[in-house]
Backbone as CSV, one residue per row, in Angstrom:
resi,resn,N_x,N_y,N_z,CA_x,CA_y,CA_z,C_x,C_y,C_z
1,UNK,31.925,-4.992,1.936,30.922,-6.013,2.213,31.085,-6.517,3.631
2,UNK,29.965,-6.708,4.329,30.020,-7.168,5.698,29.708,-8.640,5.780
3,UNK,29.239,-9.070,6.953,28.869,-10.467,7.170,27.804,-10.880,6.184
4,UNK,27.841,-12.129,5.797,26.890,-12.704,4.849,26.989,-12.042,3.483
5,UNK,28.064,-11.291,3.229,28.231,-10.654,1.940,27.325,-9.465,1.733
6,UNK,26.787,-8.873,2.833,25.875,-7.750,2.701,26.644,-6.436,2.771
7,UNK,26.200,-5.444,1.994,26.803,-4.118,2.063,26.522,-3.518,3.436
8,UNK,27.446,-2.652,3.892,27.253,-2.015,5.188,26.080,-1.054,5.174
9,UNK,25.818,-0.389,4.037,24.652,0.474,3.895,23.882,0.026,2.657
10,UNK,23.167,-1.093,2.750,22.476,-1.642,1.573,21.299,-0.781,1.158
11,UNK,20.937,-0.880,-0.111,19.751,-0.219,-0.624,18.581,-1.183,-0.726
12,UNK,18.834,-2.476,-0.539,17.767,-3.479,-0.531,18.269,-4.728,0.169
13,UNK,17.370,-5.372,0.912,17.675,-6.630,1.579,16.463,-7.547,1.507
14,UNK,16.701,-8.836,1.697,15.632,-9.842,1.716,15.855,-10.746,2.927
15,UNK,14.768,-11.123,3.584,14.833,-12.129,4.639,13.796,-13.195,4.336
16,UNK,14.216,-14.452,4.294,13.344,-15.566,3.932,13.182,-16.474,5.142
17,UNK,11.956,-16.864,5.423,11.735,-17.747,6.553,12.462,-19.077,6.321
18,UNK,13.277,-19.456,7.278,14.052,-20.680,7.170,15.447,-20.469,6.624
19,UNK,15.725,-19.262,6.080,17.046,-18.984,5.515,17.691,-17.743,6.111
20,UNK,16.899,-16.859,6.684,17.441,-15.658,7.290,17.624,-14.527,6.299
21,UNK,18.528,-13.600,6.626,18.753,-12.397,5.834,19.704,-12.697,4.676
22,UNK,19.309,-12.216,3.483,20.097,-12.459,2.274,20.335,-11.149,1.545
23,UNK,21.335,-11.135,0.697,21.529,-9.995,-0.200,20.361,-9.935,-1.179
24,UNK,20.078,-8.724,-1.681,18.888,-8.522,-2.510,18.899,-9.327,-3.792
25,UNK,20.081,-9.684,-4.309,20.142,-10.426,-5.565,20.263,-11.927,-5.353
26,UNK,20.074,-12.401,-4.123,20.126,-13.835,-3.843,18.798,-14.479,-4.271
27,UNK,18.823,-15.579,-5.043,17.573,-16.233,-5.462,16.784,-16.745,-4.253
28,UNK,15.459,-16.520,-4.269,14.641,-16.943,-3.132,13.413,-17.753,-3.544
29,UNK,13.073,-17.792,-4.846,11.872,-18.488,-5.305,12.214,-19.553,-6.344
30,UNK,11.432,-20.642,-6.324,11.524,-21.659,-7.369,10.596,-21.288,-8.526
31,UNK,10.887,-21.834,-9.681,10.110,-21.503,-10.882,8.666,-21.965,-10.784
32,UNK,8.376,-22.974,-9.938,7.005,-23.470,-9.845,6.282,-22.934,-8.612
33,UNK,6.808,-21.870,-8.000,6.109,-21.276,-6.861,4.785,-20.689,-7.343
34,UNK,3.701,-21.051,-6.674,2.370,-20.641,-7.110,2.153,-19.135,-6.994
35,UNK,2.951,-18.469,-6.203,2.867,-17.020,-6.175,3.300,-16.401,-7.482
36,UNK,4.214,-17.082,-8.185,4.711,-16.604,-9.478,3.831,-17.102,-10.618
37,UNK,3.499,-18.378,-10.606,2.784,-18.962,-11.743,1.291,-18.660,-11.741
38,UNK,0.701,-18.414,-10.558,-0.746,-18.172,-10.470,-1.111,-16.866,-9.750
39,UNK,-0.142,-16.189,-9.208,-0.459,-15.043,-8.358,-1.177,-15.475,-7.096
40,UNK,-0.940,-16.727,-6.680,-1.664,-17.329,-5.566,-0.931,-17.031,-4.258
41,UNK,-1.179,-15.852,-3.742,-0.531,-15.425,-2.527,-0.995,-14.043,-2.145
42,UNK,-0.469,-13.528,-1.054,-0.853,-12.215,-0.579,0.377,-11.489,-0.038
43,UNK,0.220,-10.210,0.207,1.348,-9.425,0.698,0.828,-8.215,1.453
44,UNK,1.719,-7.531,2.115,1.397,-6.245,2.730,2.669,-5.423,2.789
45,UNK,2.497,-4.109,2.886,3.654,-3.219,2.899,3.533,-2.212,4.025
46,UNK,4.673,-1.752,4.516,4.717,-0.742,5.568,5.885,0.187,5.314
47,UNK,5.806,1.369,5.890,6.846,2.380,5.743,7.881,2.218,6.849
48,UNK,9.148,2.334,6.465,10.253,2.273,7.421,11.047,3.571,7.311
49,UNK,11.305,4.191,8.448,12.118,5.404,8.490,13.336,5.122,9.355
50,UNK,14.526,5.350,8.796,15.777,5.106,9.506,16.495,6.431,9.728
51,UNK,16.856,6.708,10.981,17.513,7.976,11.285,19.001,7.922,10.933
52,UNK,19.684,9.042,11.138,21.099,9.133,10.754,21.988,8.227,11.588
53,UNK,21.486,7.751,12.709,22.243,6.816,13.544,21.995,5.362,13.145
54,UNK,21.176,5.162,12.106,20.916,3.809,11.627,19.830,3.079,12.379
55,UNK,19.037,3.792,13.178,17.944,3.174,13.924,16.663,3.253,13.094
56,UNK,16.069,2.095,12.815,14.892,2.030,11.941,13.610,1.937,12.760
57,UNK,12.553,2.586,12.245,11.240,2.558,12.876,10.201,2.205,11.822
58,UNK,9.346,1.227,12.116,8.283,0.811,11.197,6.977,1.468,11.615
59,UNK,6.253,2.027,10.651,4.983,2.667,10.929,3.850,1.636,10.857
60,UNK,3.151,1.459,11.971,1.938,0.635,11.983,2.153,-0.823,11.673
61,UNK,3.243,-1.419,12.150,3.531,-2.812,11.800,2.414,-3.750,12.241
62,UNK,1.896,-3.571,13.454,0.859,-4.478,13.957,-0.359,-4.483,13.044
63,UNK,-0.792,-3.303,12.601,-1.959,-3.218,11.725,-1.700,-3.895,10.387
64,UNK,-0.493,-3.753,9.857,-0.165,-4.380,8.577,-0.077,-5.903,8.714
65,UNK,0.467,-6.380,9.826,0.522,-7.832,10.032,-0.873,-8.406,10.264
66,UNK,-1.733,-7.652,10.930,-3.121,-8.104,11.104,-3.822,-8.208,9.750
67,UNK,-3.585,-7.228,8.886,-4.221,-7.262,7.564,-3.664,-8.403,6.728
68,UNK,-2.358,-8.670,6.848,-1.766,-9.798,6.137,-2.363,-11.116,6.619
69,UNK,-2.552,-11.250,7.909,-3.146,-12.468,8.458,-4.570,-12.654,7.946
70,UNK,-5.325,-11.563,7.842,-6.690,-11.651,7.322,-6.691,-12.071,5.855
71,UNK,-5.743,-11.544,5.076,-5.635,-11.923,3.667,-5.305,-13.402,3.539
72,UNK,-4.345,-13.875,4.349,-3.951,-15.290,4.297,-5.127,-16.192,4.671
73,UNK,-5.875,-15.808,5.703,-7.023,-16.620,6.130,-8.081,-16.691,5.036
74,UNK,-8.329,-15.569,4.351,-9.319,-15.551,3.281,-8.908,-16.434,2.117
75,UNK,-7.595,-16.626,1.930,-7.084,-17.440,0.832,-6.751,-18.869,1.259
76,UNK,-7.020,-19.185,2.526,-6.724,-20.535,3.049,-5.251,-20.889,2.902
77,UNK,-4.382,-19.919,3.179,-2.938,-20.149,3.203,-2.477,-20.095,4.657
78,UNK,-1.748,-21.103,5.076,-1.248,-21.129,6.449,-0.096,-20.129,6.566
79,UNK,-0.302,-19.114,7.357,0.685,-18.052,7.482,1.556,-18.264,8.707
80,UNK,2.798,-17.777,8.669,3.568,-17.695,9.908,2.787,-16.891,10.951
81,UNK,3.053,-17.125,12.211,2.385,-16.380,13.267,2.891,-14.942,13.297
82,UNK,2.191,-14.122,14.055,2.609,-12.731,14.222,4.051,-12.675,14.724
83,UNK,4.359,-13.478,15.738,5.710,-13.467,16.313,6.759,-13.942,15.317
84,UNK,6.401,-14.908,14.461,7.349,-15.392,13.467,7.642,-14.324,12.413
85,UNK,6.604,-13.616,11.967,6.830,-12.507,11.049,7.693,-11.433,11.721
86,UNK,7.354,-11.109,12.973,8.084,-10.063,13.687,9.557,-10.426,13.853
87,UNK,9.835,-11.699,14.098,11.217,-12.135,14.240,11.981,-11.992,12.927
88,UNK,11.330,-12.382,11.826,11.967,-12.275,10.512,12.242,-10.813,10.172
89,UNK,11.266,-9.953,10.467,11.430,-8.523,10.202,12.521,-7.939,11.099
90,UNK,12.561,-8.389,12.349,13.602,-7.916,13.256,14.990,-8.271,12.773
91,UNK,15.148,-9.481,12.241,16.445,-9.874,11.680,16.832,-8.961,10.524
92,UNK,15.840,-8.607,9.713,16.108,-7.731,8.568,16.548,-6.348,9.040
93,UNK,15.841,-5.809,10.025,16.170,-4.468,10.504,17.528,-4.429,11.200
94,UNK,17.928,-5.541,11.805,19.243,-5.597,12.442,20.357,-5.388,11.422
95,UNK,20.129,-5.843,10.188,21.131,-5.712,9.128,20.956,-4.428,8.326
96,UNK,19.979,-3.579,8.704,19.637,-2.392,7.913,20.023,-1.127,8.679
97,UNK,20.862,-0.299,8.074,21.294,0.940,8.725,21.306,2.109,7.743
98,UNK,20.566,1.995,6.649,20.600,3.012,5.604,19.628,4.150,5.933
99,UNK,20.114,5.358,6.192,19.224,6.461,6.573,18.238,6.819,5.458
100,UNK,17.073,7.282,5.871,16.043,7.693,4.930,14.812,6.821,5.045
101,UNK,14.001,6.823,4.000,12.767,6.046,3.987,12.939,4.778,3.151
102,UNK,12.238,3.745,3.555,12.261,2.476,2.836,10.874,1.849,2.896
103,UNK,10.639,0.897,2.012,9.379,0.169,1.983,9.625,-1.271,2.396
104,UNK,8.914,-1.700,3.411,8.959,-3.075,3.886,7.812,-3.841,3.249
105,UNK,8.127,-4.954,2.596,7.094,-5.755,1.922,7.148,-7.180,2.441
106,UNK,6.023,-7.644,2.982,5.897,-8.999,3.513,5.090,-9.833,2.523
107,UNK,5.664,-10.920,2.039,5.053,-11.715,0.969,4.823,-13.143,1.445
108,UNK,3.647,-13.665,1.129,3.296,-15.038,1.469,2.662,-15.690,0.250
109,UNK,3.236,-16.811,-0.220,2.655,-17.548,-1.340,2.225,-18.939,-0.877
110,UNK,1.437,-19.601,-1.699,1.000,-20.945,-1.345,2.143,-21.955,-1.426
111,UNK,3.234,-21.570,-2.033,4.394,-22.449,-2.109,4.525,-23.118,-3.458
112,UNK,5.335,-24.163,-3.511,5.628,-24.824,-4.781,4.484,-25.720,-5.223
113,UNK,4.276,-25.759,-6.544,3.161,-26.517,-7.107,3.378,-28.022,-7.006
114,UNK,4.603,-28.492,-7.162,4.867,-29.931,-7.240,5.622,-30.463,-6.013
115,UNK,5.661,-29.669,-4.949,6.347,-30.107,-3.741,5.516,-29.734,-2.516
116,UNK,5.552,-30.563,-1.504,4.780,-30.323,-0.290,5.634,-29.598,0.749
117,UNK,6.279,-28.519,0.334,7.158,-27.784,1.234,6.414,-26.747,2.061
118,UNK,5.150,-26.528,1.767,4.386,-25.517,2.483,4.550,-24.132,1.887
119,UNK,3.908,-23.142,2.482,3.950,-21.776,1.956,5.351,-21.184,1.954
120,UNK,5.551,-20.217,1.087,6.780,-19.444,1.025,6.538,-18.104,1.704
121,UNK,7.400,-17.728,2.629,7.251,-16.454,3.338,8.582,-15.711,3.309
122,UNK,8.536,-14.472,2.853,9.750,-13.660,2.850,9.411,-12.189,2.988
123,UNK,10.419,-11.413,3.304,10.261,-9.978,3.522,11.350,-9.252,2.746
124,UNK,10.984,-8.161,2.090,11.976,-7.327,1.410,11.973,-5.927,2.019
125,UNK,13.113,-5.273,1.956,13.240,-3.898,2.423,13.997,-3.127,1.356
126,UNK,13.349,-2.098,0.806,13.901,-1.369,-0.334,13.972,0.119,-0.025
127,UNK,15.145,0.691,-0.178,15.358,2.104,0.115,14.669,2.979,-0.920
128,UNK,14.009,4.053,-0.465,13.364,5.001,-1.371,14.146,6.298,-1.507
129,UNK,14.896,6.654,-0.482,15.650,7.895,-0.534,15.477,8.680,0.753
130,UNK,15.902,9.947,0.693,15.807,10.818,1.862,15.059,12.082,1.470
131,UNK,13.947,12.397,2.150,13.205,13.621,1.836,14.108,14.846,1.919
132,UNK,13.952,15.741,0.939,14.782,16.929,0.881,16.064,16.728,0.115
133,UNK,16.453,15.477,-0.079,17.684,15.185,-0.825,17.360,14.447,-2.121
134,UNK,16.376,13.531,-2.063,15.953,12.758,-3.238,14.528,13.162,-3.577
135,UNK,14.378,14.116,-4.487,13.072,14.728,-4.725,12.079,13.798,-5.410
136,UNK,12.543,13.020,-6.386,11.619,12.265,-7.230,10.749,11.278,-6.449
137,UNK,11.292,10.448,-5.547,10.432,9.475,-4.864,9.351,10.115,-3.998
138,UNK,9.525,11.388,-3.625,8.602,12.021,-2.696,7.769,13.127,-3.344
139,UNK,7.866,13.249,-4.664,7.135,14.306,-5.364,5.631,14.150,-5.223
140,UNK,5.141,12.918,-5.073,3.699,12.689,-4.969,3.106,13.375,-3.751
141,UNK,3.904,13.607,-2.718,3.385,14.264,-1.514,3.079,15.736,-1.764
142,UNK,3.624,16.277,-2.871,3.310,17.647,-3.264,2.050,17.704,-4.115
143,UNK,1.777,16.650,-4.854,0.575,16.622,-5.679,0.734,15.726,-6.891
144,UNK,-0.369,15.144,-7.332,-0.360,14.238,-8.480,-1.518,14.560,-9.408
145,UNK,-1.398,14.103,-10.647,-2.502,14.157,-11.600,-3.091,12.755,-11.723
146,UNK,-4.415,12.684,-11.791,-5.120,11.410,-11.729,-6.181,11.343,-12.817
147,UNK,-6.376,10.150,-13.364,-7.485,9.911,-14.288,-8.417,8.874,-13.667
148,UNK,-9.722,9.016,-13.938,-10.681,8.016,-13.491,-10.815,6.941,-14.560
149,UNK,-10.786,5.689,-14.130,-10.950,4.550,-15.027,-11.973,3.591,-14.438
150,UNK,-12.798,3.019,-15.287,-13.813,2.075,-14.821,-13.172,0.785,-14.334
151,UNK,-13.678,0.268,-13.213,-13.242,-1.034,-12.710,-14.044,-2.158,-13.367
152,UNK,-15.113,-1.794,-14.077,-15.862,-2.787,-14.831,-16.929,-3.531,-14.048
153,UNK,-17.241,-3.075,-12.827,-18.282,-3.740,-12.043,-18.988,-2.711,-11.166
154,UNK,-20.211,-3.002,-10.695,-20.919,-2.071,-9.823,-20.306,-2.015,-8.430
155,UNK,-20.736,-1.057,-7.640,-20.137,-0.821,-6.328,-20.416,-1.934,-5.326
156,UNK,-21.416,-2.781,-5.585,-21.747,-3.862,-4.641,-21.426,-5.244,-5.200
157,UNK,-20.480,-5.316,-6.138,-20.207,-6.576,-6.843,-19.723,-7.683,-5.927
158,UNK,-19.113,-7.332,-4.793,-18.504,-8.341,-3.928,-19.426,-8.777,-2.784
159,UNK,-20.626,-8.234,-2.738,-21.504,-8.465,-1.590,-21.798,-9.941,-1.365
160,UNK,-22.064,-10.677,-2.419,-22.446,-12.084,-2.278,-21.468,-13.007,-3.001
161,UNK,-20.204,-12.542,-3.147,-19.224,-13.347,-3.883,-17.888,-13.355,-3.157
162,UNK,-17.793,-14.040,-2.021,-16.535,-14.045,-1.261,-15.368,-14.656,-2.030
163,UNK,-15.658,-15.497,-3.027,-14.582,-16.117,-3.817,-13.848,-15.097,-4.691
164,UNK,-14.389,-13.900,-4.826,-13.688,-12.848,-5.561,-12.591,-12.201,-4.713
165,UNK,-12.522,-12.600,-3.447,-11.463,-12.144,-2.534,-11.450,-10.635,-2.355
166,UNK,-12.632,-10.076,-2.185,-12.711,-8.661,-1.860,-12.027,-8.368,-0.540
167,UNK,-11.323,-7.249,-0.462,-10.643,-6.859,0.756,-9.377,-7.631,1.041
168,UNK,-8.884,-8.399,0.055,-7.671,-9.197,0.230,-6.559,-8.606,-0.643
169,UNK,-5.377,-8.446,-0.060,-4.243,-7.869,-0.792,-3.479,-9.016,-1.452
170,UNK,-3.978,-9.459,-2.596,-3.383,-10.603,-3.278,-2.197,-10.169,-4.134
171,UNK,-1.442,-11.167,-4.603,-0.324,-10.901,-5.506,-0.778,-10.661,-6.944
172,UNK,-2.054,-10.834,-7.226,-2.574,-10.685,-8.593,-2.785,-9.203,-8.896
173,UNK,-1.745,-8.534,-9.309,-1.776,-7.084,-9.511,-1.673,-6.691,-10.985
174,UNK,-1.929,-7.634,-11.898,-1.776,-7.324,-13.322,-2.724,-6.217,-13.769
175,UNK,-3.982,-6.249,-13.294,-4.956,-5.217,-13.680,-4.527,-3.858,-13.136
176,UNK,-4.064,-3.834,-11.896,-3.611,-2.571,-11.311,-2.431,-1.989,-12.089
177,UNK,-1.494,-2.848,-12.459,-0.339,-2.386,-13.226,-0.763,-1.881,-14.603
178,UNK,-1.721,-2.579,-15.223,-2.210,-2.144,-16.540,-2.892,-0.783,-16.442
179,UNK,-3.642,-0.567,-15.359,-4.320,0.716,-15.169,-3.310,1.844,-14.992
180,UNK,-2.251,1.590,-14.262,-1.246,2.622,-14.074,-0.498,2.934,-15.373
181,UNK,-0.304,1.920,-16.206,0.297,2.185,-17.530,-0.637,3.029,-18.377
182,UNK,-1.942,2.777,-18.264,-2.923,3.574,-19.010,-2.894,5.025,-18.541
183,UNK,-2.741,5.229,-17.228,-2.647,6.592,-16.717,-1.457,7.318,-17.324
184,UNK,-0.324,6.644,-17.403,0.871,7.249,-17.992,0.632,7.575,-19.463
185,UNK,-0.043,6.671,-20.157,-0.353,6.930,-21.578,-1.215,8.171,-21.735
186,UNK,-2.045,8.450,-20.733,-2.919,9.626,-20.784,-2.267,10.862,-20.176
187,UNK,-0.991,10.760,-19.814,-0.270,11.897,-19.279,-0.508,12.158,-17.807
188,UNK,-0.997,11.155,-17.064,-1.282,11.311,-15.643,-0.329,10.462,-14.807
189,UNK,-0.375,10.693,-13.496,0.496,9.962,-12.570,-0.152,8.714,-12.001
190,UNK,-1.476,8.737,-11.824,-2.128,7.646,-11.119,-3.576,7.535,-11.550
191,UNK,-4.265,6.561,-10.936,-5.622,6.196,-11.334,-6.542,6.211,-10.127
192,UNK,-7.778,6.649,-10.339,-8.857,6.414,-9.391,-9.875,5.519,-10.088
193,UNK,-10.037,4.304,-9.575,-11.036,3.399,-10.138,-12.432,3.865,-9.748
194,UNK,-13.369,3.712,-10.686,-14.770,4.042,-10.413,-15.638,2.855,-10.819
195,UNK,-16.796,2.748,-10.176,-17.706,1.639,-10.451,-18.603,1.964,-11.639
196,UNK,-19.235,0.942,-12.190,-20.120,1.142,-13.344,-21.397,1.869,-12.968
197,UNK,-21.718,1.914,-11.661,-22.911,2.659,-11.241,-22.550,4.046,-10.692
198,UNK,-21.334,4.526,-10.992,-21.015,5.922,-10.773,-20.432,6.306,-9.438
199,UNK,-19.777,5.360,-8.748,-19.192,5.683,-7.447,-17.666,5.546,-7.488
200,UNK,-17.013,6.288,-6.607,-15.568,6.193,-6.464,-15.205,4.903,-5.739
201,UNK,-14.090,4.296,-6.138,-13.590,3.108,-5.461,-12.253,3.448,-4.797
202,UNK,-11.152,3.036,-5.365,-9.831,3.344,-4.813,-8.834,3.438,-5.938
203,UNK,-7.556,3.609,-5.601,-6.499,3.588,-6.602,-5.895,2.208,-6.689
204,UNK,-5.072,1.943,-7.699,-4.430,0.629,-7.826,-3.610,0.237,-6.601
205,UNK,-3.022,1.221,-5.928,-2.221,0.934,-4.728,-2.529,1.920,-3.611
206,UNK,-3.752,2.445,-3.582,-4.049,3.506,-2.620,-5.524,3.552,-2.269
207,UNK,-5.814,4.158,-1.111,-7.177,4.442,-0.702,-7.523,5.888,-1.014
208,UNK,-8.794,6.230,-0.856,-9.293,7.549,-1.242,-9.835,8.304,-0.028
209,UNK,-9.496,9.588,0.048,-10.109,10.504,1.011,-10.535,11.758,0.259
210,UNK,-11.761,12.204,0.499,-12.308,13.406,-0.131,-12.727,14.376,0.972
211,UNK,-12.349,15.644,0.812,-12.708,16.660,1.819,-13.760,17.616,1.284
212,UNK,-14.780,17.854,2.105,-15.767,18.903,1.871,-15.808,19.747,3.140
213,UNK,-15.137,20.893,3.128,-15.078,21.726,4.318,-14.354,21.010,5.445
214,UNK,-15.050,20.848,6.586,-14.483,20.166,7.748,-14.908,18.707,7.800
215,UNK,-15.356,18.175,6.673,-15.836,16.790,6.627,-14.979,15.988,5.658
216,UNK,-14.519,14.827,6.120,-13.769,13.906,5.288,-14.644,12.709,4.950
217,UNK,-14.536,12.250,3.713,-15.287,11.073,3.278,-14.308,10.034,2.739
218,UNK,-14.528,8.786,3.126,-13.717,7.674,2.632,-14.635,6.626,2.042
219,UNK,-14.101,5.825,1.139,-14.911,4.800,0.491,-15.002,3.555,1.366
220,UNK,-16.168,2.933,1.455,-16.335,1.760,2.322,-15.729,0.503,1.717
221,UNK,-15.459,-0.452,2.587,-14.993,-1.764,2.146,-16.222,-2.671,2.023
222,UNK,-16.107,-3.951,2.325,-17.271,-4.842,2.272,-17.717,-5.113,0.862
223,UNK,-18.924,-4.684,0.514,-19.525,-4.990,-0.783,-18.731,-4.421,-1.954
224,UNK,-17.964,-3.357,-1.726,-17.167,-2.771,-2.815,-15.962,-3.632,-3.158
225,UNK,-15.542,-4.503,-2.227,-14.353,-5.321,-2.444,-13.055,-4.591,-2.179
226,UNK,-13.124,-3.379,-1.634,-11.915,-2.595,-1.422,-11.128,-3.108,-0.217
227,UNK,-9.829,-2.966,-0.306,-8.937,-3.340,0.778,-8.970,-2.261,1.857
228,UNK,-9.157,-2.639,3.123,-9.072,-1.626,4.186,-7.681,-1.005,4.195
229,UNK,-7.611,0.308,4.195,-6.330,1.006,4.153,-5.880,1.353,5.564
230,UNK,-4.702,0.866,5.940,-4.155,1.160,7.259,-3.893,2.652,7.406
231,UNK,-3.352,3.290,6.374,-3.001,4.703,6.468,-4.237,5.590,6.421
232,UNK,-5.236,5.223,5.620,-6.500,5.966,5.634,-7.118,5.922,7.025
233,UNK,-7.111,4.750,7.637,-7.673,4.618,8.982,-6.896,5.465,9.981
234,UNK,-5.582,5.543,9.832,-4.783,6.374,10.735,-5.174,7.840,10.577
235,UNK,-5.356,8.288,9.336,-5.741,9.671,9.083,-7.123,9.960,9.657
236,UNK,-8.060,9.047,9.421,-9.434,9.240,9.901,-9.459,9.318,11.428
237,UNK,-8.723,8.450,12.090,-8.684,8.469,13.555,-8.134,9.786,14.071
238,UNK,-7.030,10.259,13.474,-6.428,11.525,13.902,-7.352,12.701,13.605
239,UNK,-8.047,12.666,12.461,-8.947,13.755,12.091,-10.116,13.845,13.063
240,UNK,-10.669,12.716,13.447,-11.772,12.722,14.421,-11.312,13.250,15.769
241,UNK,-10.109,12.885,16.181,-9.570,13.405,17.439,-9.347,14.910,17.356
242,UNK,-9.180,15.424,16.137,-8.985,16.856,15.906,-10.308,17.594,15.739
243,UNK,-11.427,16.875,15.891,-12.736,17.504,15.833,-13.417,17.492,14.485
244,UNK,-12.833,16.816,13.493,-13.458,16.756,12.178,-14.487,15.635,12.115
245,UNK,-15.387,15.753,11.166,-16.335,14.683,10.853,-15.706,13.814,9.778
246,UNK,-15.700,12.502,9.974,-15.154,11.574,8.984,-16.175,10.473,8.749
247,UNK,-16.592,10.325,7.501,-17.647,9.380,7.140,-17.126,8.329,6.178
248,UNK,-17.584,7.111,6.372,-17.272,5.995,5.476,-18.519,5.755,4.632
249,UNK,-18.517,6.235,3.389,-19.735,6.213,2.589,-19.404,6.189,1.103
250,UNK,-20.316,5.664,0.316,-20.130,5.707,-1.129,-20.108,7.154,-1.603
251,UNK,-19.143,7.462,-2.466,-18.952,8.827,-2.947,-19.238,8.867,-4.445
252,UNK,-20.309,9.543,-4.869,-20.553,9.670,-6.310,-19.387,10.371,-7.002
253,UNK,-19.031,9.895,-8.172,-17.923,10.502,-8.913,-18.181,11.980,-9.147
254,UNK,-19.445,12.344,-9.378,-19.786,13.745,-9.637,-19.454,14.646,-8.456
255,UNK,-19.425,14.092,-7.228,-19.117,14.906,-6.050,-17.680,15.394,-6.039
256,UNK,-16.798,14.727,-6.774,-15.392,15.125,-6.783,-15.211,16.529,-7.355
257,UNK,-16.078,16.913,-8.265,-15.952,18.228,-8.900,-16.200,19.359,-7.918
258,UNK,-16.857,19.050,-6.795,-17.170,20.076,-5.796,-16.373,19.884,-4.512
259,UNK,-15.372,19.036,-4.555,-14.579,18.750,-3.359,-13.589,19.872,-3.068
260,UNK,-13.243,20.015,-1.800,-12.225,20.975,-1.385,-10.843,20.349,-1.314
261,UNK,-10.793,19.045,-1.509,-9.520,18.351,-1.510,-9.721,16.869,-1.748
262,UNK,-8.799,16.256,-2.501,-8.854,14.824,-2.789,-7.454,14.265,-2.578
263,UNK,-7.373,13.113,-1.907,-6.081,12.459,-1.688,-6.167,10.979,-2.048
264,UNK,-5.119,10.465,-2.693,-4.906,9.030,-2.814,-3.821,8.669,-1.804
265,UNK,-4.120,7.714,-0.932,-3.312,7.469,0.258,-2.744,6.057,0.245
266,UNK,-1.439,5.933,0.478,-0.812,4.617,0.608,0.223,4.669,1.718
267,UNK,0.647,3.491,2.185,1.559,3.439,3.324,2.956,3.930,2.973
268,UNK,3.382,3.765,1.721,4.728,4.155,1.336,4.880,5.639,1.046
269,UNK,3.995,6.191,0.235,4.140,7.593,-0.152,3.302,8.522,0.706
270,UNK,2.368,7.978,1.509,1.523,8.803,2.346,0.350,9.375,1.573
271,UNK,-0.260,10.465,2.074,-1.389,11.088,1.368,-0.906,11.956,0.214
272,UNK,-1.241,11.549,-1.006,-0.845,12.298,-2.204,-2.017,13.161,-2.651
273,UNK,-1.917,14.481,-2.575,-3.023,15.344,-2.980,-3.237,15.331,-4.491
274,UNK,-4.483,15.215,-4.888,-4.825,15.213,-6.312,-4.989,16.661,-6.764
275,UNK,-4.081,17.126,-7.594,-4.133,18.504,-8.077,-4.805,18.613,-9.440
276,UNK,-4.796,17.513,-10.194,-5.484,17.494,-11.495,-6.262,16.191,-11.586
277,UNK,-7.545,16.281,-11.901,-8.402,15.111,-12.044,-9.040,15.128,-13.426
278,UNK,-8.722,14.124,-14.227,-9.242,14.050,-15.602,-9.007,15.357,-16.354
279,UNK,-7.819,15.927,-16.172,-7.438,17.142,-16.880,-7.910,18.429,-16.262
280,UNK,-8.683,18.367,-15.174,-9.239,19.565,-14.552,-8.509,19.881,-13.255
281,UNK,-8.026,21.116,-13.077,-7.356,21.486,-11.819,-8.297,21.346,-10.631
282,UNK,-7.774,20.847,-9.526,-8.557,20.659,-8.312,-7.954,21.505,-7.190
283,UNK,-8.807,22.030,-6.305,-8.281,22.865,-5.214,-7.481,22.037,-4.213
284,UNK,-6.440,22.637,-3.657,-5.658,21.987,-2.603,-4.969,23.065,-1.787
285,UNK,-5.524,23.358,-0.627,-4.920,24.345,0.261,-3.659,23.762,0.883
286,UNK,-2.590,24.540,0.890,-1.333,24.064,1.443,-1.479,23.696,2.920
287,UNK,-2.288,24.443,3.640,-2.489,24.131,5.059,-3.106,22.752,5.235
288,UNK,-3.998,22.363,4.322,-4.620,21.042,4.410,-3.674,19.956,3.930
289,UNK,-2.827,20.260,2.980,-1.835,19.271,2.556,-0.933,18.910,3.725
290,UNK,-0.477,19.933,4.438,0.371,19.700,5.596,-0.395,19.002,6.721
291,UNK,-1.635,19.374,6.878,-2.468,18.778,7.932,-2.637,17.283,7.715
292,UNK,-2.891,16.889,6.478,-3.093,15.477,6.181,-1.790,14.677,6.337
293,UNK,-0.668,15.297,5.967,0.621,14.631,6.200,0.828,14.386,7.690
294,UNK,0.448,15.369,8.491,0.582,15.204,9.927,-0.330,14.113,10.479
295,UNK,-1.576,14.068,10.012,-2.511,13.030,10.450,-1.948,11.625,10.120
296,UNK,-1.285,11.537,8.961,-0.759,10.251,8.517,0.544,9.869,9.196
297,UNK,1.137,10.803,9.941,2.410,10.530,10.597,3.611,10.745,9.703
298,UNK,3.451,11.574,8.664,4.539,11.851,7.736,5.160,13.228,7.985
């Protein structure tokens, strides 16, 4: 154990604003924190890669902090500034030397219900493993099976209802977790939500990209209520620079049957190719699987 009782090569760490870096099992929340009792808060996640020398690199931190700030503003929660978040994250990385991949999670809650202490802000860093050595955490990059499940609303449900917090990464993830349990019950790995009027939405923790030849299609945000995906945007930008056409448009569910490739994309696992959709095998060229990993920076 090193300073502050932290392991020299920890598998998880926490940094809390006002308290600094703590061991992962150190208590950080009160029982009446509104993030716990109401899901009244927001969060964002980013990928961290640490080399064998213990030097950590965060992928797209600025974009993730910008999205967190937008979520906080939509929820009327006073967030730490960009520099304050960056300082807290920097303190965490200073204590982190575990080689491999990890997930950085920045959490902001409205704070305690019965105390005027202000919002709660903390960051966690959790080790996922090392590609090539720990196969299970990275198996999704080879391919996943997915089932489509109804989200229970039309594709434009959020157009005139900002109080539904469309495009906000809130802590209220009970529906997403329930959907993923349903996928497991059906023998699948993940879920693609679809609207009641027949369009693709996103996954519980991922964005969607569909390929038709040299054209990529992504689902729009705005009226759909979908969260803008930092990693999807990175892929789209790289694909356009590579000469591909990339469109942000509603995708009919029926179009998936004629796709040349489907990916569910998240910041932690990257672009996961869909090899089975609702029990039906889907095409996935290995060259395109590798290409999309490269576009995403994986």
